[in-house]
C-alpha angles and dihedrals in degrees: 000000000000091000090052091049091050091049092050091047092050091048092051091047091050091049092050090049091050092050091048093049090048090051091049092049089055101042102032109080096179083113126105110284096252094051092046092054090048091053092049091049090058093045111078103222093195100046105141091225091070097067135035110222102190116161100208119118095239092056093047090054090050091054089047093053092049096048110025118107115169113244109202133164110247093226093069093238118161103237092189089060091048093057089045088059096246100174093200091056092043091052090048092051092053089067086075103068098152131062112301088202131026114192109190127217087243089060092053092045092052098041094049090060083083107040096188091052091046094052093044097046093046093049101243110173105236095187132072089228106201127038089235091059093043092054092049108054118179134205121224132191121197122194109207132190104150148012108043091195094054092048092048090052090050090050092047092054096048095037122120124159093237097051125082128233136192122191121198109198107199113245089234091067119105117264091241091055092050092048091049094053091044088059090050090051091048088065093055114066096204099047117098129193120210104247097206106033125186131232099255117214120180113245094023133096091258091081092057089041091058090052092050091050090058092045089055092051095048097039098081092058099088099189101079122094104195136027118216122185122209141171127226094253094057128090134194123258093190134054122245089256091054093047091053094047092049095047092047092058090050084066098212098321116147112236101216121144118225140171133187091192089059089050090061090050094048098037091125089071090073101028094098092066112082099190119074119248115275124256094032088283117178107217115240125187113225145131133295089228112097144162101205135174124237093261090059094049092047090051092050092052104037116017113105092226091053093048091051090047090053090054090047092052093053088080094052136080122258094357093176088072091054106039105066095033095049092050093048096049097048102077092176085078087070099229110160111238094025120134122269114212139021115321094232096041095078122054101192097082105087124175094258098150089085136033100212134156115213124200088228132044106266130197094255103037142054120231110270130186114259111212091180120053136283120245116180091345094305123106116243097215120240135190095279090053091058099082093056094042096046094050095042127105089244119120097208135015125229116229148016134155119203091216094053120070091328093186087076091063093037092054095045089051092048095047095049094046091052091044090052092059094041090054091049099044094045095035090231117192118228122239105230098162094116094054097042091064096052120117091236088075098035098049104040129128108249122217 
């Protein structure tokens, strides 16, 4: 009897060890990059057995208690008053013109030795929250060239365990910075770092190349519905729940800005190429920022016309502002979600992916007042810009610097984090009426 008991005990212990080692092999990414990706491929990130998605109030409060970590600005500023244009609070906030926090690389290196502690202490939300969000995973790319702390805070705010993330760390970055962010990514099972990054130079093909590298990494993960590309100096204006609700009402439409009028103005960008674009493509000037469905991403990566077009664009200037827009406004290519009709013919397709203030009047934006400062013709948003940005229809804001009026970023982060939990605890429905009437959704090519 004792021998049988010992045998049973040993068998149970071995089973527990095997399960633990299997768990470690999945969640610990301190492996070489190739092995880590192989493990993640085998592990179904959206298997319904991983998360409970009960809708009762008691369960939602339990999830809240397990995940909530207050995010507050250290200056004691009332962010609610800031967005309500309280001049006294705005004036008070401008006393803090340098970083209100300064998280060192040493801190990240030390904290990421224990991934559970890192995620918990930094307030990463390790739960999909609502069923709607869980059933609509998204893929994000982030192009990074500076400010590890700011990028980590961006990642933390948009992070959900069922989404997918690709980080391109510019080849110009210091080795220590790359190693630090690699350790952060190692603690997040669905965050991937580009193994062979490029040296990104604005205006050259390298910017589009970096985007395509992330697309290739995220493409094999078949769960996600939309691909959204970001840069490290941007920040969301909407919660994950809001993003999902908005993209769902677009019903598969690609949100890609394009203009034929701008093409005429910028014709010199393509004048050095003598041969016409492949596939009878009409060139359309647009933006590199997109929210694109899976069909669009698959076409970009694999269709012969797209691959030839990529080669054609290598000889042009600023190809990232031609590639996505030209594909989306040439419906003869047959990409589901692309726009039917002339770009300028329909007015209800604003550039709502970004809240951005240009120093000049663009084709897709009215002149706004920049209360921050202009850097390379784009407004670095300050505290007084926050009310307009926060209440806008934009999905993300471009751009913020941690060393310029940092309370603006601190407050936006605080407000969105608190809104995320309020939406979840109170099961708040999202008003998507503005987005549902846009021409992107009404005039799209259906599969």
